[in-house]
C-alpha positions, 0 to 999 in steps of 0.5 A, a space after each residue: 468544499 474542494 474537489 479532487 480527482 484520484 487520477 491526479 494523485 501519485 499512483 493512487 496516494 491521496 493523503 500524505 507527503 505527495 504532490 498533489 495531495 488532498 492533505 499534505 502530512 507526514 503523519 499518515 499515507 492513504 492510497 487507493 491502489 488498482 492492480 491488474 491480474 498478475 501484477 507483482 511487487 517484490 518483497 520489501 519492508 518498512 523500518 518505521 511504518 506500519 502498513 495496513 492493506 484492505 482488499 476492497 475487490 479481488 484476490 491477492 497473494 502476500 507471501 504464502 497466504 491468499 487474501 480476498 475482499 474485506 480482508 484487512 492485513 496489518 504489516 508491522 515494521 520490519 516484516 517483509 512481504 511480496 504482493 501478487 494480484 491473483 485477479 484484478 484487485 482494488 486495495 486501500 493502503 494506509 501507512 502510519 506514519 507517512 515516512 519518505 525513504 522507508 521502503 527496503 527491498 528483500 528481507 531485513 537481514 539481507 
């Protein structure tokens, strides 16, 4: 049995091509992300990866929609969204596959 600590991981990513990682792989990335109210991430998209976000606690706005606890949002490749925490929020994020350098800012046609 091995024990790891989430605080030792890169921005909450504990599975994927990160160092350290519980399991180093390019197949998938999994992270627990914590946001304070009003934290904001600019609009971006992935060309290859599908990103799945589960709202564990809190409330967020992605694009023009609001999501709350237990919502699961699937963002397909080439779909853009921004992210704003409307209150303190915890998410679990899964990216399939785990692809380095697959984050592009703005809309795909920018």
